[in-house]
N, CA and C atoms as a LAMMPS dump frame, in Angstrom:
ITEM: TIMESTEP
0
ITEM: NUMBER OF ATOMS
285
ITEM: BOX BOUNDS ff ff ff
-5.0000000000000000e+02 5.0000000000000000e+02
-5.0000000000000000e+02 5.0000000000000000e+02
-5.0000000000000000e+02 5.0000000000000000e+02
ITEM: ATOMS id mol type element x y z
1 1 1 N 346.353 -71.894 458.88
2 1 2 C 347.512 -71.823 458.508
3 1 3 C 348.354 -71.051 459.677
4 2 1 N 349.645 -72.096 460.366
5 2 2 C 350.392 -71.232 460.987
6 2 3 C 351.802 -70.837 460.651
7 3 1 N 352.534 -70.095 461.759
8 3 2 C 353.597 -69.084 461.371
9 3 3 C 355.022 -70.052 461.529
10 4 1 N 354.405 -71.029 463.015
11 4 2 C 355.293 -71.999 463.403
12 4 3 C 354.932 -73.146 464.129
13 5 1 N 355.77 -74.275 464.205
14 5 2 C 355.315 -75.281 465.172
15 5 3 C 354.208 -75.105 466.07
16 6 1 N 354.91 -74.208 467.226
17 6 2 C 354.172 -73.97 468.429
18 6 3 C 352.635 -73.501 467.61
19 7 1 N 352.705 -72.763 466.649
20 7 2 C 351.385 -72.239 466.418
21 7 3 C 350.751 -73.28 465.815
22 8 1 N 351.3 -74.219 464.982
23 8 2 C 350.692 -75.305 464.349
24 8 3 C 349.738 -76.238 465.376
25 9 1 N 350.468 -76.456 466.535
26 9 2 C 350.266 -77.044 467.798
27 9 3 C 349.003 -76.655 468.356
28 10 1 N 348.902 -75.508 468.296
29 10 2 C 348.141 -74.536 469.106
30 10 3 C 346.787 -74.797 468.6
31 11 1 N 346.712 -74.59 467.032
32 11 2 C 346.137 -74.61 466.253
33 11 3 C 345.392 -75.979 465.719
34 12 1 N 345.824 -76.923 466.131
35 12 2 C 345.453 -78.692 465.811
36 12 3 C 344.602 -78.47 466.918
37 13 1 N 345.064 -78.084 468.386
38 13 2 C 344.334 -78.808 469.702
39 13 3 C 343.254 -77.638 469.434
40 14 1 N 342.872 -76.946 469.006
41 14 2 C 341.644 -75.868 469.3
42 14 3 C 340.811 -76.529 468.102
43 15 1 N 341.032 -76.98 466.707
44 15 2 C 340.465 -77.484 465.675
45 15 3 C 340.474 -78.811 465.374
46 16 1 N 340.872 -79.578 466.266
47 16 2 C 341.217 -80.97 465.579
48 16 3 C 340.284 -81.8 464.729
49 17 1 N 339.421 -81.575 465.533
50 17 2 C 337.575 -82.245 464.544
51 17 3 C 337.5 -81.534 463.058
52 18 1 N 338.692 -80.325 462.975
53 18 2 C 338.22 -80.01 461.428
54 18 3 C 339.173 -80.187 460.234
55 19 1 N 340.495 -80.81 460.821
56 19 2 C 341.815 -80.995 460.461
57 19 3 C 341.789 -82.346 459.715
58 20 1 N 341.972 -82.685 458.382
59 20 2 C 342.323 -84.251 458.345
60 20 3 C 343.419 -84.458 457.638
61 21 1 N 344.041 -83.58 457.618
62 21 2 C 345.562 -83.779 457.353
63 21 3 C 346.413 -82.418 457.713
64 22 1 N 347.745 -83.188 457.763
65 22 2 C 348.835 -81.728 458.055
66 22 3 C 349.729 -81.557 457.245
67 23 1 N 350.197 -80.645 456.658
68 23 2 C 351.041 -80.345 456.183
69 23 3 C 352.351 -79.491 456.676
70 24 1 N 353.417 -79.877 457.054
71 24 2 C 354.565 -79.227 457.762
72 24 3 C 355.918 -79.167 457.206
73 25 1 N 356.504 -78.081 457.381
74 25 2 C 357.795 -77.858 457.068
75 25 3 C 358.973 -78.692 458.066
76 26 1 N 359.698 -79.098 457.922
77 26 2 C 360.536 -79.628 458.855
78 26 3 C 361.782 -78.869 459.798
79 27 1 N 362.12 -77.132 459.1
80 27 2 C 362.847 -76.313 459.751
81 27 3 C 362 -75.393 460.137
82 28 1 N 361.707 -74.869 461.232
83 28 2 C 361.01 -74.183 462.026
84 28 3 C 361.567 -73.343 462.757
85 29 1 N 361.575 -72.369 463.498
86 29 2 C 362.073 -71.698 464.659
87 29 3 C 361.321 -72.631 465.666
88 30 1 N 361.742 -72.732 466.766
89 30 2 C 361.052 -72.99 468.227
90 30 3 C 361.041 -74.402 468.116
91 31 1 N 359.571 -74.568 467.8
92 31 2 C 358.744 -75.98 468.124
93 31 3 C 359.155 -76.838 466.052
94 32 1 N 360.361 -77.294 466.001
95 32 2 C 360.684 -77.628 464.619
96 32 3 C 359.953 -78.931 464.272
97 33 1 N 359.726 -79.188 463.103
98 33 2 C 358.716 -80.327 462.498
99 33 3 C 358.73 -81.526 463.154
100 34 1 N 360.109 -82.378 463.607
101 34 2 C 360.261 -83.647 464.101
102 34 3 C 359.449 -83.223 465.134
103 35 1 N 359.752 -82.483 465.997
104 35 2 C 358.54 -82.227 467.249
105 35 3 C 357.25 -82.012 467.147
106 36 1 N 356.816 -81.254 466.439
107 36 2 C 355.815 -81.016 465.916
108 36 3 C 354.947 -82.35 465.587
109 37 1 N 355.52 -83.015 464.83
110 37 2 C 354.69 -84.243 464.462
111 37 3 C 354.959 -85.078 465.285
112 38 1 N 355.787 -85.017 466.657
113 38 2 C 355.423 -86.464 467.199
114 38 3 C 354.852 -85.792 468.603
115 39 1 N 354.208 -84.433 468.585
116 39 2 C 353.142 -83.866 469.238
117 39 3 C 351.622 -84.228 468.894
118 40 1 N 351.525 -83.971 467.324
119 40 2 C 350.637 -84.336 466.522
120 40 3 C 350.151 -85.654 466.849
121 41 1 N 351.152 -86.572 466.607
122 41 2 C 351.465 -88.069 467.096
123 41 3 C 350.642 -88.315 468.42
124 42 1 N 350.791 -88.171 469.265
125 42 2 C 350.609 -88.099 470.668
126 42 3 C 348.893 -87.703 471.043
127 43 1 N 348.399 -86.889 469.966
128 43 2 C 347.214 -86.455 470.247
129 43 3 C 346.29 -87.551 469.418
130 44 1 N 346.798 -87.921 468.151
131 44 2 C 345.719 -88.496 467.457
132 44 3 C 347.212 -89.284 466.134
133 45 1 N 347.438 -90.467 466.939
134 45 2 C 348.522 -91.387 465.581
135 45 3 C 347.587 -91.89 464.121
136 46 1 N 346.615 -91.27 464.143
137 46 2 C 346.16 -91.437 462.576
138 46 3 C 346.041 -90.575 461.817
139 47 1 N 346.692 -89.11 462.244
140 47 2 C 346.348 -88.219 461.829
141 47 3 C 347.565 -87.811 460.407
142 48 1 N 347.408 -88.005 459.292
143 48 2 C 347.997 -88.236 458.097
144 48 3 C 349.177 -86.876 457.864
145 49 1 N 350.038 -86.894 457.696
146 49 2 C 351.128 -85.888 457.478
147 49 3 C 351.793 -85.963 456.263
148 50 1 N 352.136 -85.16 455.709
149 50 2 C 353.188 -84.199 454.744
150 50 3 C 353.893 -83.777 455.482
151 51 1 N 355.246 -83.981 455.11
152 51 2 C 356.514 -83.558 455.91
153 51 3 C 357.282 -82.689 454.796
154 52 1 N 357.833 -81.465 454.634
155 52 2 C 358.298 -81.112 453.566
156 52 3 C 359.747 -80.277 454.172
157 53 1 N 360.787 -80.334 453.298
158 53 2 C 361.892 -79.401 453.628
159 53 3 C 362.722 -78.977 452.183
160 54 1 N 363.287 -77.733 452.34
161 54 2 C 363.902 -77.364 451.243
162 54 3 C 365.725 -77.966 451.592
163 55 1 N 365.952 -77.936 452.814
164 55 2 C 367.223 -78.376 453.045
165 55 3 C 367.56 -79.923 453.584
166 56 1 N 366.862 -80.686 453.681
167 56 2 C 366.732 -82.134 454.071
168 56 3 C 366.121 -83.377 452.324
169 57 1 N 367.193 -83.842 452.178
170 57 2 C 366.992 -85.141 451.605
171 57 3 C 365.734 -85.949 452.411
172 58 1 N 365.041 -86.352 451.112
173 58 2 C 363.981 -87.171 451.852
174 58 3 C 364.729 -88.605 452.82
175 59 1 N 365.674 -88.614 452.703
176 59 2 C 366.487 -89.681 453.704
177 59 3 C 366.639 -89.47 454.902
178 60 1 N 366.99 -87.859 455.178
179 60 2 C 367.376 -87.337 456.602
180 60 3 C 366.674 -86.96 457.272
181 61 1 N 365.065 -86.993 457.2
182 61 2 C 364.122 -86.8 457.274
183 61 3 C 363.881 -86.947 458.968
184 62 1 N 364.158 -88.631 459.274
185 62 2 C 364.263 -89.002 460.436
186 62 3 C 362.276 -89.596 461.387
187 63 1 N 361.807 -89.812 460.116
188 63 2 C 360.668 -89.866 460.204
189 63 3 C 360.574 -91.611 460.319
190 64 1 N 361.213 -92.417 460.072
191 64 2 C 360.835 -93.938 459.464
192 64 3 C 360.137 -94.656 460.716
193 65 1 N 360.872 -94.644 461.787
194 65 2 C 360.248 -95.121 462.888
195 65 3 C 359.033 -94.406 463.946
196 66 1 N 358.496 -93.419 463.492
197 66 2 C 357.269 -92.481 463.902
198 66 3 C 356.308 -93.551 463.732
199 67 1 N 355.35 -94.031 465.088
200 67 2 C 354.394 -94.734 464.785
201 67 3 C 352.953 -94.148 464.023
202 68 1 N 352.166 -94.46 463.629
203 68 2 C 350.92 -94.038 463.182
204 68 3 C 351.071 -94.37 462.076
205 69 1 N 350.001 -93.388 461.236
206 69 2 C 349.461 -93.059 460.083
207 69 3 C 350.804 -92.9 459.036
208 70 1 N 350.902 -92.87 457.739
209 70 2 C 352.168 -92.763 457.064
210 70 3 C 352.606 -90.898 457.294
211 71 1 N 353.881 -90.745 456.702
212 71 2 C 353.992 -89.644 456.777
213 71 3 C 354.502 -89.555 455.132
214 72 1 N 354.194 -88.66 454.464
215 72 2 C 354.804 -88.465 453.476
216 72 3 C 355.661 -87.209 453.086
217 73 1 N 356.842 -88.135 452.925
218 73 2 C 358.111 -86.58 453.11
219 73 3 C 358.314 -86.191 451.657
220 74 1 N 358.372 -85.199 451.421
221 74 2 C 358.634 -84.222 450.445
222 74 3 C 359.775 -83.31 450.529
223 75 1 N 360.332 -83 448.947
224 75 2 C 361.753 -82.103 449.224
225 75 3 C 361.391 -80.913 448.248
226 76 1 N 361.11 -79.75 448.451
227 76 2 C 361.06 -78.422 447.822
228 76 3 C 362.188 -78.641 446.801
229 77 1 N 361.866 -78.07 445.51
230 77 2 C 360.405 -77.482 445.475
231 77 3 C 359.46 -78.288 445.172
232 78 1 N 358.5 -78.087 445.187
233 78 2 C 357.447 -79.473 445.155
234 78 3 C 356.295 -78.653 444.027
235 79 1 N 356.213 -79.97 442.899
236 79 2 C 355.163 -79.201 441.995
237 79 3 C 353.793 -79.609 442.712
238 80 1 N 352.413 -78.667 441.926
239 80 2 C 351.606 -78.9 442.738
240 80 3 C 351.024 -80.363 442.31
241 81 1 N 350.814 -80.818 441.185
242 81 2 C 350.752 -82.125 440.933
243 81 3 C 351.196 -83.085 441.738
244 82 1 N 352.179 -82.971 442.093
245 82 2 C 352.95 -83.954 443.29
246 82 3 C 352.217 -83.946 444.815
247 83 1 N 351.771 -82.633 444.88
248 83 2 C 351.453 -82.148 446.236
249 83 3 C 349.837 -83.038 446.466
250 84 1 N 349.61 -82.71 445.187
251 84 2 C 348.006 -83.254 444.648
252 84 3 C 347.711 -84.436 445.067
253 85 1 N 348.945 -85.005 444.308
254 85 2 C 348.973 -86.884 444.539
255 85 3 C 349.161 -87.39 445.905
256 86 1 N 350.34 -86.703 446.353
257 86 2 C 350.53 -87.114 447.765
258 86 3 C 349.099 -86.932 448.952
259 87 1 N 348.336 -86.094 448.796
260 87 2 C 347.312 -85.716 449.516
261 87 3 C 345.99 -86.968 449.049
262 88 1 N 346.057 -87.256 448.038
263 88 2 C 345.003 -87.889 447.638
264 88 3 C 345.693 -89.473 448.047
265 89 1 N 346.922 -89.735 447.778
266 89 2 C 346.928 -91.344 448.255
267 89 3 C 346.871 -91.271 449.737
268 90 1 N 347.633 -89.94 450.476
269 90 2 C 346.932 -90.299 451.797
270 90 3 C 345.742 -90.413 452.827
271 91 1 N 345.051 -89.407 451.65
272 91 2 C 343.235 -89.584 451.755
273 91 3 C 342.777 -91.092 451.373
274 92 1 N 343.159 -91.341 450.606
275 92 2 C 342.968 -92.691 449.72
276 92 3 C 343.319 -93.756 451.438
277 93 1 N 344.204 -94.168 451.66
278 93 2 C 344.836 -94.665 453.078
279 93 3 C 343.878 -94.624 454.195
280 94 1 N 343.292 -93.054 454.565
281 94 2 C 342.658 -93.245 455.52
282 94 3 C 341.549 -93.357 455.592
283 95 1 N 340.7 -93.448 454.304
284 95 2 C 339.616 -94.164 453.554
285 95 3 C 338.477 -93.343 453.997
């Protein structure tokens, strides 16, 4: 678990082979969610990602044209069952 986008990217680079899914907030100091997602996709376009935000509506995430594996966008607060369902859907698509 990383405290911000830059830490998350560094952690992914160090342990990519052990990471199957990334859950990221869209609003972070420094390297924000959209920038983190773009950097992650440059490394692995197949990486499943869940993007979350309390301040953005799902339509405001701006991730529709990001190439690669599906990105699930969720608005906080997120019920545990909804998060688990999103993870299961992404896992099923990843095969």
